[in-house]
N, CA and C atoms as an extended XYZ file, in Angstrom:
492
Properties=species:S:1:pos:R:3:atomname:S:1:resname:S:1:resid:I:1 pbc="F F F"
N         1.228       -1.320        0.003 N   UNK     1
C        -0.256        0.021        0.095 CA  UNK     1
C         1.030        1.310       -0.303 C   UNK     1
N         0.790        2.335       -0.554 N   UNK     2
C         1.453        3.178       -0.582 CA  UNK     2
C         1.314        3.839       -0.182 C   UNK     2
N         2.278        5.020        0.672 N   UNK     3
C         2.580        5.794        1.871 CA  UNK     3
C         2.350        7.606        1.609 C   UNK     3
N         1.744        7.726        2.567 N   UNK     4
C         1.783        9.697        2.614 CA  UNK     4
C         2.993       10.072        2.367 C   UNK     4
N         3.118       10.912        1.963 N   UNK     5
C         4.828       11.817        1.685 CA  UNK     5
C         5.198       11.957        3.345 C   UNK     5
N         4.737       12.096        4.010 N   UNK     6
C         4.518       12.456        5.332 CA  UNK     6
C         5.175       11.103        5.893 C   UNK     6
N         5.089       10.049        5.904 N   UNK     7
C         5.266        8.854        6.968 CA  UNK     7
C         6.586        8.290        5.731 C   UNK     7
N         6.756        9.053        4.427 N   UNK     8
C         8.487        7.850        3.845 CA  UNK     8
C         9.782        9.093        4.711 C   UNK     8
N        10.174        8.254        5.217 N   UNK     9
C        12.032        9.038        5.482 CA  UNK     9
C        12.114       10.078        4.426 C   UNK     9
N        12.652       11.228        4.833 N   UNK    10
C        13.331       12.381        3.954 CA  UNK    10
C        14.713       12.580        3.769 C   UNK    10
N        14.904       11.044        4.796 N   UNK    11
C        16.712       11.390        4.755 CA  UNK    11
C        17.300       10.330        3.771 C   UNK    11
N        16.452        9.550        3.176 N   UNK    12
C        17.379        8.278        2.308 CA  UNK    12
C        17.442        8.621        0.997 C   UNK    12
N        18.855        7.907        0.919 N   UNK    13
C        19.550        8.364       -0.362 CA  UNK    13
C        19.181        7.108       -1.421 C   UNK    13
N        19.325        7.271       -2.617 N   UNK    14
C        18.586        6.091       -3.567 CA  UNK    14
C        19.742        4.672       -3.247 C   UNK    14
N        20.895        4.702       -2.658 N   UNK    15
C        21.713        3.328       -2.468 CA  UNK    15
C        21.295        3.186       -1.012 C   UNK    15
N        20.586        4.164       -0.111 N   UNK    16
C        20.058        3.112        1.300 CA  UNK    16
C        18.486        2.748        1.377 C   UNK    16
N        17.723        2.378        0.267 N   UNK    17
C        16.828        1.703       -0.448 CA  UNK    17
C        16.568        0.713       -1.613 C   UNK    17
N        15.625        0.117       -1.263 N   UNK    18
C        15.768       -1.036       -2.123 CA  UNK    18
C        14.607       -0.439       -3.143 C   UNK    18
N        15.164       -0.787       -4.976 N   UNK    19
C        14.369       -0.700       -5.584 CA  UNK    19
C        13.923       -2.243       -6.759 C   UNK    19
N        12.004       -2.186       -6.533 N   UNK    20
C        11.741       -3.540       -7.070 CA  UNK    20
C        11.379       -2.993       -8.718 C   UNK    20
N        11.675       -3.654       -9.461 N   UNK    21
C        11.227       -3.189      -11.195 CA  UNK    21
C        10.313       -4.404      -11.390 C   UNK    21
N         9.065       -3.783      -11.573 N   UNK    22
C         7.560       -4.969      -11.945 CA  UNK    22
C         7.085       -4.378      -13.427 C   UNK    22
N         6.624       -5.625      -13.819 N   UNK    23
C         6.105       -5.191      -15.071 CA  UNK    23
C         4.819       -5.578      -15.216 C   UNK    23
N         3.562       -5.145      -15.895 N   UNK    24
C         2.199       -5.622      -15.581 CA  UNK    24
C         1.216       -5.878      -17.249 C   UNK    24
N         1.200       -6.751      -17.302 N   UNK    25
C        -0.114       -6.831      -18.745 CA  UNK    25
C        -1.289       -6.227      -17.958 C   UNK    25
N        -2.196       -5.183      -19.177 N   UNK    26
C        -3.461       -4.623      -19.015 CA  UNK    26
C        -3.868       -5.362      -20.091 C   UNK    26
N        -4.613       -6.270      -20.084 N   UNK    27
C        -5.076       -7.745      -20.842 CA  UNK    27
C        -6.655       -7.565      -20.841 C   UNK    27
N        -7.428       -6.421      -21.496 N   UNK    28
C        -8.799       -5.676      -21.691 CA  UNK    28
C        -9.562       -6.413      -23.036 C   UNK    28
N       -10.682       -7.135      -23.267 N   UNK    29
C       -11.321       -8.115      -24.253 CA  UNK    29
C       -13.187       -6.977      -24.406 C   UNK    29
N       -13.092       -5.830      -24.928 N   UNK    30
C       -14.025       -5.301      -25.721 CA  UNK    30
C       -15.132       -6.065      -26.531 C   UNK    30
N       -14.260       -7.405      -26.597 N   UNK    31
C       -15.312       -7.860      -27.847 CA  UNK    31
C       -16.799       -8.913      -27.272 C   UNK    31
N       -16.972       -8.699      -26.106 N   UNK    32
C       -18.186       -8.771      -25.589 CA  UNK    32
C       -19.474       -8.575      -25.060 C   UNK    32
N       -20.140       -8.645      -24.365 N   UNK    33
C       -21.035       -8.077      -24.586 CA  UNK    33
C       -21.295       -7.023      -22.692 C   UNK    33
N       -19.879       -7.528      -22.238 N   UNK    34
C       -19.567       -6.491      -21.277 CA  UNK    34
C       -17.842       -6.427      -21.384 C   UNK    34
N       -17.662       -5.014      -21.495 N   UNK    35
C       -15.591       -5.456      -21.876 CA  UNK    35
C       -15.178       -6.096      -19.898 C   UNK    35
N       -14.064       -6.585      -20.346 N   UNK    36
C       -13.409       -7.467      -19.400 CA  UNK    36
C       -12.073       -7.884      -19.210 C   UNK    36
N       -11.745       -7.955      -17.937 N   UNK    37
C       -10.228       -7.714      -17.760 CA  UNK    37
C       -10.081       -9.042      -17.143 C   UNK    37
N        -8.599       -9.156      -18.024 N   UNK    38
C        -7.947      -10.720      -17.178 CA  UNK    38
C        -6.899      -10.082      -16.115 C   UNK    38
N        -7.436      -11.045      -15.177 N   UNK    39
C        -6.994      -10.489      -13.627 CA  UNK    39
C        -6.598      -12.158      -12.860 C   UNK    39
N        -5.024      -12.007      -11.926 N   UNK    40
C        -4.931      -12.893      -11.487 CA  UNK    40
C        -4.967      -13.043      -10.331 C   UNK    40
N        -5.148      -13.796       -9.423 N   UNK    41
C        -5.675      -14.030       -8.102 CA  UNK    41
C        -4.320      -14.438       -6.826 C   UNK    41
N        -4.012      -13.592       -6.574 N   UNK    42
C        -2.658      -13.074       -5.564 CA  UNK    42
C        -3.057      -13.918       -4.580 C   UNK    42
N        -2.736      -14.942       -3.813 N   UNK    43
C        -2.937      -15.533       -3.094 CA  UNK    43
C        -2.639      -15.085       -1.331 C   UNK    43
N        -1.495      -13.790       -1.451 N   UNK    44
C        -1.525      -13.439        0.000 CA  UNK    44
C        -0.112      -14.074        0.406 C   UNK    44
N         0.283      -15.273       -0.206 N   UNK    45
C         2.007      -15.652        0.255 CA  UNK    45
C         2.169      -15.366        1.660 C   UNK    45
N         0.769      -16.007        2.530 N   UNK    46
C         1.261      -16.000        3.317 CA  UNK    46
C         1.479      -14.585        4.825 C   UNK    46
N         1.692      -13.576        4.124 N   UNK    47
C         1.678      -12.438        4.902 CA  UNK    47
C         0.620      -11.211        4.383 C   UNK    47
N         0.152      -11.262        3.636 N   UNK    48
C        -1.065      -10.318        3.024 CA  UNK    48
C        -2.159      -10.929        3.161 C   UNK    48
N        -2.951      -10.018        2.212 N   UNK    49
C        -4.730      -10.223        2.105 CA  UNK    49
C        -4.887      -10.532        0.537 C   UNK    49
N        -4.983      -12.064        0.288 N   UNK    50
C        -5.542      -12.213       -0.827 CA  UNK    50
C        -6.228      -11.304       -1.599 C   UNK    50
N        -6.132      -11.134       -2.806 N   UNK    51
C        -7.195      -10.949       -3.800 CA  UNK    51
C        -6.446      -10.280       -5.218 C   UNK    51
N        -7.282       -9.658       -6.079 N   UNK    52
C        -6.943       -9.893       -7.619 CA  UNK    52
C        -6.032       -8.824       -7.928 C   UNK    52
N        -5.253       -9.198       -8.887 N   UNK    53
C        -3.998       -8.288       -9.270 CA  UNK    53
C        -4.323       -8.349      -10.996 C   UNK    53
N        -3.100       -7.860      -11.210 N   UNK    54
C        -3.122       -7.614      -13.026 CA  UNK    54
C        -1.935       -8.797      -13.228 C   UNK    54
N        -2.307       -9.459      -14.239 N   UNK    55
C        -0.811      -10.693      -14.748 CA  UNK    55
C         0.445       -9.346      -14.567 C   UNK    55
N         1.625      -10.077      -14.052 N   UNK    56
C         2.491       -9.332      -13.888 CA  UNK    56
C         3.439       -9.529      -12.318 C   UNK    56
N         4.469       -9.115      -12.415 N   UNK    57
C         5.732       -9.238      -10.917 CA  UNK    57
C         6.582       -8.568      -11.192 C   UNK    57
N         8.139       -8.813      -10.415 N   UNK    58
C         9.286       -8.710      -10.563 CA  UNK    58
C         9.738       -9.152      -11.671 C   UNK    58
N        10.825       -8.216      -12.792 N   UNK    59
C        11.183       -8.270      -13.385 CA  UNK    59
C        12.566       -9.301      -13.281 C   UNK    59
N        12.995      -10.288      -13.778 N   UNK    60
C        13.819      -10.907      -13.612 CA  UNK    60
C        15.534       -9.884      -13.737 C   UNK    60
N        17.074       -9.920      -13.265 N   UNK    61
C        17.840       -9.528      -13.860 CA  UNK    61
C        18.146       -9.456      -15.300 C   UNK    61
N        17.979      -10.745      -15.713 N   UNK    62
C        18.433      -10.852      -17.244 CA  UNK    62
C        17.202      -10.241      -18.185 C   UNK    62
N        16.232      -10.366      -17.528 N   UNK    63
C        14.948       -9.817      -18.700 CA  UNK    63
C        14.622       -8.015      -19.142 C   UNK    63
N        14.044       -7.940      -19.892 N   UNK    64
C        13.468       -6.431      -20.182 CA  UNK    64
C        12.161       -6.563      -19.596 C   UNK    64
N        11.699       -4.979      -19.609 N   UNK    65
C        10.783       -5.234      -18.585 CA  UNK    65
C         9.617       -5.927      -19.981 C   UNK    65
N         9.586       -5.425      -20.681 N   UNK    66
C         8.798       -6.343      -21.701 CA  UNK    66
C         8.994       -7.523      -21.896 C   UNK    66
N        10.268       -8.377      -21.355 N   UNK    67
C        10.188      -10.071      -21.521 CA  UNK    67
C         9.333      -10.038      -20.348 C   UNK    67
N         9.773       -9.466      -19.045 N   UNK    68
C         9.212      -10.023      -17.690 CA  UNK    68
C         7.798       -9.884      -17.962 C   UNK    68
N         6.866       -8.897      -18.170 N   UNK    69
C         5.685       -8.673      -18.387 CA  UNK    69
C         5.060       -9.759      -19.268 C   UNK    69
N         5.972      -10.588      -20.462 N   UNK    70
C         5.123      -11.166      -21.613 CA  UNK    70
C         5.428      -12.851      -20.301 C   UNK    70
N         6.230      -13.249      -19.861 N   UNK    71
C         6.738      -14.338      -18.705 CA  UNK    71
C         5.794      -14.114      -17.760 C   UNK    71
N         5.379      -13.425      -17.081 N   UNK    72
C         4.324      -13.331      -15.955 CA  UNK    72
C         3.286      -13.085      -16.567 C   UNK    72
N         2.614      -13.118      -17.438 N   UNK    73
C         1.179      -13.088      -18.042 CA  UNK    73
C         1.185      -14.501      -18.279 C   UNK    73
N         2.149      -14.902      -19.121 N   UNK    74
C         2.220      -16.315      -19.363 CA  UNK    74
C         2.022      -17.465      -17.832 C   UNK    74
N         3.138      -17.294      -16.899 N   UNK    75
C         3.028      -18.038      -15.554 CA  UNK    75
C         1.989      -17.909      -15.217 C   UNK    75
N         0.827      -16.623      -15.060 N   UNK    76
C        -0.370      -16.815      -14.229 CA  UNK    76
C        -1.354      -16.370      -14.906 C   UNK    76
N        -1.237      -16.538      -15.993 N   UNK    77
C        -2.742      -17.256      -16.810 CA  UNK    77
C        -2.930      -17.899      -17.787 C   UNK    77
N        -1.328      -18.524      -18.258 N   UNK    78
C        -1.736      -19.597      -19.109 CA  UNK    78
C        -1.922      -18.984      -20.264 C   UNK    78
N        -1.766      -17.925      -20.226 N   UNK    79
C        -1.785      -17.164      -22.238 CA  UNK    79
C        -0.530      -16.835      -22.432 C   UNK    79
N        -0.112      -16.515      -23.859 N   UNK    80
C         0.584      -16.048      -24.271 CA  UNK    80
C         0.049      -14.627      -24.789 C   UNK    80
N         1.338      -13.818      -24.706 N   UNK    81
C         0.573      -13.069      -24.654 CA  UNK    81
C         1.557      -11.543      -25.646 C   UNK    81
N         0.854      -10.739      -26.426 N   UNK    82
C         1.463       -9.756      -27.585 CA  UNK    82
C         1.350       -8.184      -26.967 C   UNK    82
N         2.379       -8.046      -26.444 N   UNK    83
C         2.616       -6.333      -25.440 CA  UNK    83
C         2.375       -5.402      -26.746 C   UNK    83
N         1.143       -4.766      -27.173 N   UNK    84
C         0.442       -3.454      -27.782 CA  UNK    84
C         0.732       -2.315      -27.509 C   UNK    84
N         1.124       -1.716      -26.407 N   UNK    85
C         1.985       -0.633      -26.284 CA  UNK    85
C         2.395       -0.632      -24.332 C   UNK    85
N         2.812        0.366      -24.435 N   UNK    86
C         3.612        1.318      -23.073 CA  UNK    86
C         2.175        2.216      -22.550 C   UNK    86
N         1.900        1.727      -21.163 N   UNK    87
C         0.615        2.583      -20.497 CA  UNK    87
C         1.146        3.501      -19.653 C   UNK    87
N         1.821        3.214      -19.167 N   UNK    88
C         2.637        4.059      -18.136 CA  UNK    88
C         3.784        3.439      -17.186 C   UNK    88
N         4.209        4.201      -16.619 N   UNK    89
C         4.863        3.602      -14.758 CA  UNK    89
C         4.490        4.566      -13.644 C   UNK    89
N         4.277        2.930      -12.926 N   UNK    90
C         3.543        3.735      -11.933 CA  UNK    90
C         4.597        3.647      -10.116 C   UNK    90
N         4.757        4.035       -9.243 N   UNK    91
C         5.839        4.356       -8.578 CA  UNK    91
C         5.333        4.335       -7.079 C   UNK    91
N         5.670        3.224       -6.457 N   UNK    92
C         5.281        3.521       -5.202 CA  UNK    92
C         6.102        2.878       -3.635 C   UNK    92
N         5.773        3.075       -2.536 N   UNK    93
C         6.811        3.214       -1.111 CA  UNK    93
C         6.265        2.151       -0.934 C   UNK    93
N         7.077        0.942       -0.159 N   UNK    94
C         6.791       -0.200        0.762 CA  UNK    94
C         7.969        0.105        1.700 C   UNK    94
N         7.040        0.456        3.153 N   UNK    95
C         8.009        0.328        4.143 CA  UNK    95
C         8.426       -1.485        4.991 C   UNK    95
N         9.714       -0.767        5.461 N   UNK    96
C        10.041       -2.156        5.736 CA  UNK    96
C         9.666       -3.230        6.235 C   UNK    96
N         8.315       -3.110        7.240 N   UNK    97
C         7.019       -3.675        7.557 CA  UNK    97
C         6.440       -4.413        6.809 C   UNK    97
N         5.804       -3.456        5.222 N   UNK    98
C         5.300       -4.271        4.546 CA  UNK    98
C         5.189       -5.334        3.779 C   UNK    98
N         6.993       -5.249        3.389 N   UNK    99
C         7.795       -6.054        2.972 CA  UNK    99
C         7.905       -7.453        2.624 C   UNK    99
N         7.583       -8.246        1.236 N   UNK   100
C         7.249       -9.853        1.541 CA  UNK   100
C         8.582      -10.523        1.882 C   UNK   100
N         9.781       -9.719        1.945 N   UNK   101
C        11.631      -10.091        2.210 CA  UNK   101
C        11.696       -9.172        3.161 C   UNK   101
N        12.153       -9.738        4.477 N   UNK   102
C        12.360       -9.250        5.873 CA  UNK   102
C        13.804       -8.751        5.783 C   UNK   102
N        14.072       -7.131        5.086 N   UNK   103
C        15.366       -6.774        4.936 CA  UNK   103
C        15.152       -5.333        6.181 C   UNK   103
N        14.396       -5.054        6.721 N   UNK   104
C        14.593       -3.921        7.236 CA  UNK   104
C        15.085       -2.652        6.862 C   UNK   104
N        14.374       -2.148        5.232 N   UNK   105
C        14.860       -1.775        4.061 CA  UNK   105
C        13.531       -0.898        3.820 C   UNK   105
N        13.652        0.241        3.228 N   UNK   106
C        12.761        0.680        2.453 CA  UNK   106
C        12.373        0.597        1.365 C   UNK   106
N        11.091        0.317        0.539 N   UNK   107
C        11.315       -0.114       -0.572 CA  UNK   107
C        10.764        0.628       -2.086 C   UNK   107
N        11.185        0.923       -3.256 N   UNK   108
C        10.783        2.212       -3.954 CA  UNK   108
C        10.165        0.932       -4.740 C   UNK   108
N         8.460        0.666       -5.446 N   UNK   109
C         8.773        0.253       -6.164 CA  UNK   109
C         8.210        0.628       -7.451 C   UNK   109
N         9.076       -0.019       -8.942 N   UNK   110
C         8.773        1.076      -10.149 CA  UNK   110
C         7.914       -0.320      -10.919 C   UNK   110
N         6.228       -0.040      -11.227 N   UNK   111
C         5.699       -0.792      -11.986 CA  UNK   111
C         5.401       -0.187      -13.314 C   UNK   111
N         5.925       -0.885      -14.199 N   UNK   112
C         5.697       -0.704      -15.768 CA  UNK   112
C         4.150       -1.350      -15.850 C   UNK   112
N         3.585       -0.771      -17.287 N   UNK   113
C         2.351       -1.412      -17.565 CA  UNK   113
C         2.226       -1.120      -19.076 C   UNK   113
N         1.941       -2.145      -19.137 N   UNK   114
C         1.751       -2.871      -20.685 CA  UNK   114
C         0.411       -2.788      -21.123 C   UNK   114
N         0.051       -2.524      -22.401 N   UNK   115
C        -1.224       -2.906      -23.088 CA  UNK   115
C        -1.024       -4.117      -23.661 C   UNK   115
N        -1.835       -5.668      -23.148 N   UNK   116
C        -1.256       -6.646      -24.362 CA  UNK   116
C        -2.972       -6.782      -24.887 C   UNK   116
N        -2.596       -7.769      -25.720 N   UNK   117
C        -3.601       -9.066      -26.523 CA  UNK   117
C        -3.109      -10.286      -26.181 C   UNK   117
N        -4.136      -11.063      -25.735 N   UNK   118
C        -3.948      -12.338      -25.813 CA  UNK   118
C        -3.765      -13.507      -27.598 C   UNK   118
N        -2.751      -14.229      -27.791 N   UNK   119
C        -2.591      -14.360      -28.616 CA  UNK   119
C        -2.609      -16.212      -28.908 C   UNK   119
N        -2.494      -17.040      -27.929 N   UNK   120
C        -1.976      -18.059      -27.601 CA  UNK   120
C        -2.328      -18.305      -26.047 C   UNK   120
N        -2.069      -19.785      -26.120 N   UNK   121
C        -2.251      -20.742      -24.603 CA  UNK   121
C        -3.437      -20.534      -24.044 C   UNK   121
N        -4.009      -20.789      -22.943 N   UNK   122
C        -4.978      -21.304      -22.531 CA  UNK   122
C        -5.367      -21.170      -21.281 C   UNK   122
N        -6.807      -20.649      -20.839 N   UNK   123
C        -6.642      -20.504      -19.191 CA  UNK   123
C        -6.002      -20.921      -18.096 C   UNK   123
N        -5.689      -20.662      -17.607 N   UNK   124
C        -5.027      -21.258      -16.449 CA  UNK   124
C        -3.862      -21.052      -15.654 C   UNK   124
N        -3.632      -20.625      -14.581 N   UNK   125
C        -2.428      -20.676      -14.219 CA  UNK   125
C        -1.095      -21.420      -14.056 C   UNK   125
N        -0.127      -21.405      -14.858 N   UNK   126
C         1.330      -22.503      -14.725 CA  UNK   126
C         2.235      -22.622      -13.572 C   UNK   126
N         1.825      -21.836      -12.359 N   UNK   127
C         3.390      -21.546      -11.416 CA  UNK   127
C         2.354      -22.627      -10.261 C   UNK   127
N         3.469      -22.946       -9.928 N   UNK   128
C         3.850      -23.796       -9.257 CA  UNK   128
C         4.172      -23.361       -7.400 C   UNK   128
N         3.549      -23.763       -6.902 N   UNK   129
C         4.001      -23.192       -5.544 CA  UNK   129
C         4.078      -21.428       -5.278 C   UNK   129
N         3.185      -20.553       -6.318 N   UNK   130
C         3.501      -19.840       -6.629 CA  UNK   130
C         2.653      -18.619       -6.161 C   UNK   130
N         2.650      -17.347       -6.201 N   UNK   131
C         2.054      -16.307       -5.885 CA  UNK   131
C         0.429      -16.406       -6.485 C   UNK   131
N         0.389      -16.477       -7.472 N   UNK   132
C        -1.240      -16.937       -8.203 CA  UNK   132
C        -1.899      -18.334       -8.285 C   UNK   132
N        -2.843      -18.292       -7.589 N   UNK   133
C        -3.299      -19.292       -7.727 CA  UNK   133
C        -4.844      -19.539       -9.047 C   UNK   133
N        -4.919      -18.843       -9.347 N   UNK   134
C        -5.699      -19.194      -10.669 CA  UNK   134
C        -6.242      -17.356      -11.273 C   UNK   134
N        -6.260      -17.523      -12.842 N   UNK   135
C        -6.413      -16.247      -12.922 CA  UNK   135
C        -7.956      -16.032      -14.209 C   UNK   135
N        -8.968      -15.372      -14.045 N   UNK   136
C        -9.937      -15.582      -14.376 CA  UNK   136
C       -10.358      -14.231      -15.203 C   UNK   136
N       -11.424      -13.841      -16.693 N   UNK   137
C       -11.648      -13.049      -16.962 CA  UNK   137
C       -13.174      -12.604      -16.009 C   UNK   137
N       -12.708      -10.736      -16.116 N   UNK   138
C       -13.758      -10.458      -14.908 CA  UNK   138
C       -14.500       -8.806      -15.609 C   UNK   138
N       -15.709       -8.871      -15.605 N   UNK   139
C       -16.333       -7.818      -16.209 CA  UNK   139
C       -15.812       -6.340      -15.427 C   UNK   139
N       -15.502       -5.884      -16.219 N   UNK   140
C       -14.955       -4.667      -15.790 CA  UNK   140
C       -15.285       -3.677      -14.937 C   UNK   140
N       -17.143       -4.006      -14.957 N   UNK   141
C       -17.987       -3.149      -14.474 CA  UNK   141
C       -17.828       -3.650      -12.964 C   UNK   141
N       -17.631       -4.819      -12.552 N   UNK   142
C       -17.344       -5.353      -11.748 CA  UNK   142
C       -16.412       -5.249      -10.510 C   UNK   142
N       -15.146       -4.557      -10.839 N   UNK   143
C       -13.940       -5.348      -10.489 CA  UNK   143
C       -13.694       -3.671       -8.934 C   UNK   143
N       -15.188       -2.348       -9.242 N   UNK   144
C       -14.691       -1.676       -7.983 CA  UNK   144
C       -15.493       -2.472       -6.669 C   UNK   144
N       -16.380       -3.349       -6.781 N   UNK   145
C       -16.364       -4.538       -5.917 CA  UNK   145
C       -15.615       -5.944       -5.578 C   UNK   145
N       -14.075       -5.933       -5.985 N   UNK   146
C       -13.723       -6.888       -5.669 CA  UNK   146
C       -12.811       -6.732       -4.298 C   UNK   146
N       -12.106       -7.420       -4.003 N   UNK   147
C       -11.194       -7.403       -3.337 CA  UNK   147
C       -10.087       -7.410       -4.633 C   UNK   147
N        -9.017       -6.224       -4.377 N   UNK   148
C        -7.967       -6.313       -5.838 CA  UNK   148
C        -6.774       -5.369       -4.840 C   UNK   148
N        -5.342       -5.435       -5.620 N   UNK   149
C        -4.517       -4.444       -5.252 CA  UNK   149
C        -4.837       -3.439       -6.112 C   UNK   149
N        -3.810       -2.317       -5.542 N   UNK   150
C        -3.610       -1.039       -6.313 CA  UNK   150
C        -3.757       -0.850       -7.712 C   UNK   150
N        -2.953       -1.764       -7.703 N   UNK   151
C        -2.499       -1.902       -9.554 CA  UNK   151
C        -3.157       -2.344      -10.314 C   UNK   151
N        -4.234       -2.603       -9.946 N   UNK   152
C        -6.070       -3.520      -11.077 CA  UNK   152
C        -6.686       -1.857      -11.581 C   UNK   152
N        -6.752       -0.524      -10.007 N   UNK   153
C        -6.934        0.700      -10.265 CA  UNK   153
C        -5.964        1.259      -11.378 C   UNK   153
N        -4.769        1.144      -11.056 N   UNK   154
C        -3.759        2.101      -11.585 CA  UNK   154
C        -3.728        1.481      -13.334 C   UNK   154
N        -3.616        0.468      -13.640 N   UNK   155
C        -3.846       -0.073      -14.522 CA  UNK   155
C        -4.729        0.218      -15.791 C   UNK   155
N        -6.427        0.239      -14.562 N   UNK   156
C        -7.572        0.164      -15.910 CA  UNK   156
C        -7.572        2.076      -16.149 C   UNK   156
N        -7.180        2.613      -15.153 N   UNK   157
C        -7.011        3.969      -15.462 CA  UNK   157
C        -5.905        4.410      -16.763 C   UNK   157
N        -5.069        3.714      -16.940 N   UNK   158
C        -3.914        4.001      -17.333 CA  UNK   158
C        -4.789        3.257      -19.194 C   UNK   158
N        -5.224        2.683      -19.154 N   UNK   159
C        -5.568        1.597      -20.187 CA  UNK   159
C        -7.088        2.899      -20.812 C   UNK   159
N        -7.458        3.492      -19.719 N   UNK   160
C        -8.721        4.399      -20.070 CA  UNK   160
C        -8.303        6.065      -20.711 C   UNK   160
N        -7.193        5.905      -20.510 N   UNK   161
C        -6.069        7.007      -20.720 CA  UNK   161
C        -6.401        7.872      -19.749 C   UNK   161
N        -6.495        7.796      -18.705 N   UNK   162
C        -6.103        9.004      -17.671 CA  UNK   162
C        -4.840        8.813      -16.810 C   UNK   162
N        -4.191        7.872      -16.830 N   UNK   163
C        -2.881        8.050      -16.916 CA  UNK   163
C        -2.549        7.301      -15.373 C   UNK   163
N        -1.195        7.169      -15.074 N   UNK   164
C        -1.000        6.388      -13.576 CA  UNK   164
C        -0.796        7.326      -13.064 C   UNK   164
């Protein structure tokens, strides 16, 4: 969860906190009666409240952001995707106590959002013992009523052209 500026330490320089690069695919299907978005169910990994997220996550060191988004979408949804555009870059700060990994350090998360379309595969997560239990097409109109990570709202706003 992002912090207000008042709670973020103002004396940390770039080498005194960790940076996490993540990439997400915003996959919207507008060819049905109701527009729908492909979401993945994050299981909370034993330290957070489970909820819906966009397909995506951490970019591995040898990957580009684009490669990371494509890999994560495949792992979490079972679909092969083609990235169709850069929607934006979002940033938020995570306190040491909210981190998945206990390092005692603050973290800035840089989240790159891409629009994407399905080009192959079939629905079903490929992760084994991972953070995603399943994926599902969800009507966009129902998203506000769902438990979800903030990245879902960020991604849909960017997709609609309201920016990140």
